[in-house]
Backbone as ProteinMPNN parsed JSONL, in Angstrom:
{"seq_chain_A": "MNVVFVITATGEEVLEMVSTDVAGLLAAVQGETVTFPFGSFKYDFHTLDHYLEESVYRQELVIYLKVDNSQVTTL", "coords_chain_A": {"N_chain_A": [[12.646, 3.972, 1.182], [11.697, 1.739, -0.723], [8.586, 1.121, -1.641], [5.081, 0.274, -2.203], [1.804, -0.391, -2.741], [-1.193, -2.173, -3.518], [-3.826, -4.03, -4.038], [-5.263, -6.294, -1.804], [-8.11, -8.461, -3.233], [-7.593, -8.339, -5.094], [-4.426, -8.972, -5.964], [-3.051, -6.261, -7.534], [-0.908, -3.874, -7.981], [-0.548, -0.081, -7.272], [0.255, 1.654, -6.815], [3.318, 2.95, -7.114], [5.802, 3.855, -4.938], [9.087, 5.212, -3.333], [10.393, 6.17, 0.12], [11.0, 8.343, 2.811], [10.357, 8.096, 5.462], [8.599, 5.766, 6.888], [7.356, 4.355, 9.301], [5.748, 7.337, 9.899], [4.128, 6.783, 6.924], [3.536, 4.33, 7.392], [1.815, 5.082, 9.8], [-0.385, 6.424, 9.011], [-1.672, 5.668, 6.663], [-3.277, 3.759, 7.949], [-4.922, 4.804, 8.872], [-8.004, 6.744, 8.52], [-8.933, 5.57, 5.949], [-7.485, 4.976, 2.546], [-7.079, 6.862, -0.306], [-7.106, 7.627, -3.257], [-7.043, 8.954, -7.084], [-8.916, 6.918, -7.635], [-10.227, 5.7, -6.208], [-11.48, 4.87, -2.91], [-9.807, 3.317, -0.242], [-8.999, 0.565, 1.914], [-7.122, -0.148, 5.002], [-5.303, -2.71, 4.909], [-3.625, -5.379, 5.46], [0.387, -5.686, 6.05], [3.156, -6.291, 4.476], [7.756, -6.868, 4.877], [9.261, -6.792, 1.937], [12.482, -8.34, 1.339], [15.235, -7.995, -1.009], [16.667, -9.629, -3.841], [19.047, -7.782, -5.392], [21.437, -6.674, -8.002], [23.571, -7.771, -6.509], [22.944, -6.628, -3.902], [21.358, -6.084, -0.968], [18.247, -5.677, -0.497], [14.79, -4.033, 1.352], [11.832, -4.1, 0.566], [9.165, -2.648, 1.418], [5.561, -3.533, 1.605], [2.288, -2.923, 1.005], [-1.368, -3.959, 1.667], [-4.487, -3.38, 0.391], [-7.631, -3.193, 1.108], [-11.265, -2.87, -0.289], [-12.36, -0.076, 0.67], [-16.078, -0.375, 0.92], [-17.854, 1.609, 2.031], [-17.877, 3.256, 1.055], [-18.524, 3.721, -1.647], [-20.469, 4.115, -4.845], [-23.98, 4.455, -4.834], [-26.702, 3.84, -7.416]], "CA_chain_A": [[12.804, 2.744, 1.237], [10.871, 1.34, -1.977], [6.525, 1.688, -0.546], [4.385, -0.523, -3.017], [0.862, -0.488, -2.801], [-1.324, -3.489, -3.796], [-4.714, -4.453, -3.355], [-5.682, -7.343, -1.433], [-8.395, -8.978, -3.437], [-6.954, -8.548, -7.104], [-2.928, -8.565, -6.784], [-3.484, -5.823, -8.541], [0.171, -2.778, -7.618], [-2.156, 0.781, -7.97], [1.447, 3.246, -6.484], [4.761, 1.99, -6.792], [6.989, 4.901, -4.837], [10.203, 5.461, -2.232], [9.596, 6.833, 1.399], [12.181, 8.142, 3.391], [9.482, 8.325, 6.564], [7.863, 4.956, 6.43], [6.656, 4.875, 9.848], [5.33, 7.803, 9.253], [3.483, 6.438, 5.453], [2.505, 3.572, 7.815], [0.886, 5.246, 10.66], [-1.003, 7.211, 8.126], [-2.849, 4.56, 6.145], [-3.689, 2.525, 9.134], [-6.327, 5.764, 9.409], [-9.777, 5.418, 7.988], [-9.37, 5.755, 4.736], [-5.996, 6.094, 1.734], [-7.871, 7.346, -1.672], [-6.712, 6.706, -5.033], [-8.129, 9.427, -7.879], [-9.457, 6.084, -8.266], [-10.97, 5.51, -5.649], [-10.833, 4.644, -1.257], [-9.5, 1.889, 0.624], [-8.458, 0.818, 3.606], [-5.621, -0.981, 4.901], [-5.432, -4.317, 5.626], [-2.193, -5.177, 5.769], [1.523, -5.175, 4.943], [4.678, -7.369, 4.559], [8.086, -6.14, 4.219], [10.063, -7.999, 1.177], [13.736, -8.043, 1.38], [15.332, -9.054, -1.504], [18.321, -9.672, -4.168], [19.389, -6.975, -6.603], [22.441, -6.506, -8.277], [24.312, -8.162, -4.827], [22.497, -5.894, -2.357], [19.919, -6.772, -0.858], [17.362, -4.479, -0.386], [13.778, -3.987, 1.344], [10.463, -3.447, 0.266], [6.896, -2.411, 2.046], [4.345, -3.544, 0.095], [0.909, -2.673, 1.721], [-2.593, -4.346, 1.403], [-5.617, -2.349, 0.7], [-9.107, -3.406, 0.645], [-12.407, -1.769, -0.802], [-13.711, 0.263, 1.183], [-17.469, -0.362, 0.941], [-18.715, 3.123, 1.992], [-17.261, 4.496, -0.073], [-19.374, 3.252, -2.158], [-21.93, 4.776, -5.012], [-25.054, 3.096, -4.979], [-27.984, 4.896, -7.982]], "C_chain_A": [[11.694, 2.435, 0.15], [9.004, 0.369, -1.378], [5.898, 0.844, -2.418], [3.135, -1.168, -2.22], [-0.028, -1.633, -3.678], [-2.855, -3.591, -3.109], [-5.209, -5.805, -3.258], [-6.854, -8.252, -2.375], [-7.643, -9.242, -4.68], [-5.699, -8.72, -7.05], [-2.679, -7.484, -6.681], [-2.825, -3.913, -7.953], [-0.625, -1.543, -8.188], [-1.175, 1.389, -7.573], [2.665, 2.455, -6.486], [5.48, 3.526, -6.374], [7.842, 4.782, -3.048], [9.483, 6.351, -1.165], [10.151, 6.879, 1.93], [11.601, 8.05, 5.217], [8.803, 7.467, 6.964], [7.312, 4.464, 7.588], [4.895, 5.527, 9.763], [3.832, 7.518, 8.042], [2.188, 5.343, 5.978], [1.103, 3.8, 8.256], [-0.596, 5.11, 9.429], [-2.137, 6.586, 7.153], [-3.152, 4.09, 6.527], [-4.712, 3.564, 9.716], [-7.2, 5.329, 9.067], [-9.952, 5.269, 7.029], [-7.841, 6.227, 4.009], [-7.259, 5.855, 0.299], [-7.047, 7.512, -2.541], [-7.753, 8.273, -5.692], [-9.506, 8.425, -8.494], [-10.113, 5.283, -7.675], [-10.243, 4.91, -4.27], [-10.927, 3.553, -1.386], [-8.687, 1.821, 1.426], [-7.873, -0.379, 3.909], [-6.025, -2.029, 6.138], [-4.493, -5.08, 6.119], [-1.211, -5.053, 5.318], [2.282, -6.094, 4.749], [5.939, -6.008, 4.331], [9.336, -7.016, 4.078], [11.277, -8.009, 1.504], [13.718, -9.119, -0.117], [16.603, -9.459, -2.435], [18.811, -8.749, -5.037], [20.302, -6.533, -6.969], [24.067, -6.716, -7.024], [24.305, -7.406, -4.651], [21.176, -6.74, -2.163], [18.704, -5.757, -0.263], [15.752, -4.849, 0.215], [12.974, -3.399, 0.503], [9.077, -3.255, 1.178], [6.107, -2.441, 1.5], [2.793, -3.532, 1.498], [-0.507, -2.599, 1.593], [-3.533, -4.132, 1.475], [-6.762, -2.996, 0.022], [-10.668, -2.655, 0.422], [-13.401, -1.08, 0.086], [-15.626, 0.499, 1.001], [-18.16, 1.269, 1.012], [-18.715, 3.969, 2.042], [-18.049, 4.24, -1.695], [-20.494, 3.727, -3.029], [-23.008, 4.538, -5.317], [-25.783, 4.256, -5.807], [-28.648, 4.256, -8.469]], "O_chain_A": [[10.663, 3.086, 0.32], [8.689, -0.72, -0.898], [6.432, 1.025, -3.512], [3.201, -2.07, -1.385], [0.589, -2.017, -4.672], [-3.079, -3.311, -1.932], [-5.542, -6.468, -4.241], [-6.345, -9.368, -2.267], [-7.2, -10.318, -5.082], [-5.288, -8.686, -8.21], [-1.976, -7.255, -5.697], [-3.571, -2.984, -7.645], [-1.263, -1.64, -9.237], [-1.472, 2.479, -8.062], [2.856, 1.412, -5.86], [5.715, 4.329, -7.276], [7.348, 4.412, -1.983], [8.46, 7.02, -1.311], [10.556, 5.765, 2.261], [12.438, 7.949, 6.114], [7.95, 7.986, 7.683], [6.353, 3.806, 7.184], [3.764, 5.05, 9.669], [2.714, 7.974, 8.283], [1.005, 5.216, 5.661], [0.002, 3.403, 7.873], [-1.392, 4.216, 9.143], [-3.273, 7.033, 6.991], [-3.762, 3.309, 5.798], [-5.289, 3.362, 10.784], [-7.54, 4.146, 9.062], [-11.055, 4.817, 6.722], [-7.141, 7.173, 4.37], [-8.025, 4.915, 0.088], [-5.896, 7.475, -2.105], [-8.778, 8.679, -5.145], [-10.468, 8.682, -9.218], [-10.61, 4.281, -8.188], [-9.066, 4.559, -4.2], [-11.612, 2.831, -2.11], [-7.814, 2.629, 1.741], [-8.018, -1.436, 3.295], [-6.538, -2.162, 7.249], [-4.575, -5.454, 7.289], [-1.178, -4.448, 4.246], [1.661, -7.124, 5.011], [5.72, -4.86, 3.942], [10.068, -7.6, 4.876], [11.239, -7.328, 2.528], [13.061, -10.108, -0.443], [17.644, -9.638, -1.804], [19.203, -9.52, -5.914], [20.484, -5.532, -6.277], [25.099, -6.066, -6.857], [25.313, -6.754, -4.924], [20.432, -7.524, -2.752], [18.945, -5.179, 0.797], [15.268, -5.865, -0.284], [13.23, -2.414, -0.189], [8.151, -4.049, 1.342], [5.719, -1.504, 0.802], [2.63, -4.117, 2.568], [-1.041, -1.501, 1.43], [-4.052, -4.487, 2.533], [-6.894, -3.276, -1.169], [-10.993, -1.801, 1.247], [-14.605, -1.259, 0.272], [-16.18, 1.598, 0.989], [-18.809, 1.857, 0.147], [-19.12, 5.009, 2.56], [-17.779, 4.888, -2.706], [-21.565, 3.873, -2.438], [-23.05, 4.32, -6.528], [-25.733, 5.41, -5.38], [-29.671, 4.704, -8.986]]}, "name": "protein", "num_of_chains": 1, "seq": "MNVVFVITATGEEVLEMVSTDVAGLLAAVQGETVTFPFGSFKYDFHTLDHYLEESVYRQELVIYLKVDNSQVTTL"}
């Protein structure tokens, strides 16, 4: 299934991937943090979208993330 990670506050798509273990992926992102090379985030919510592409219905899991303020470093 196609999976897209989106920052809730900005609507920015930060990663698009395909996963065959959607349940495992969803359980993992609901853990402590989701970390990318550009920052750490926390799970916010998810949606399962259905769309029509070339006369075929497809599913896409959209995982929304919020900024993890506990990981922000201040100087």
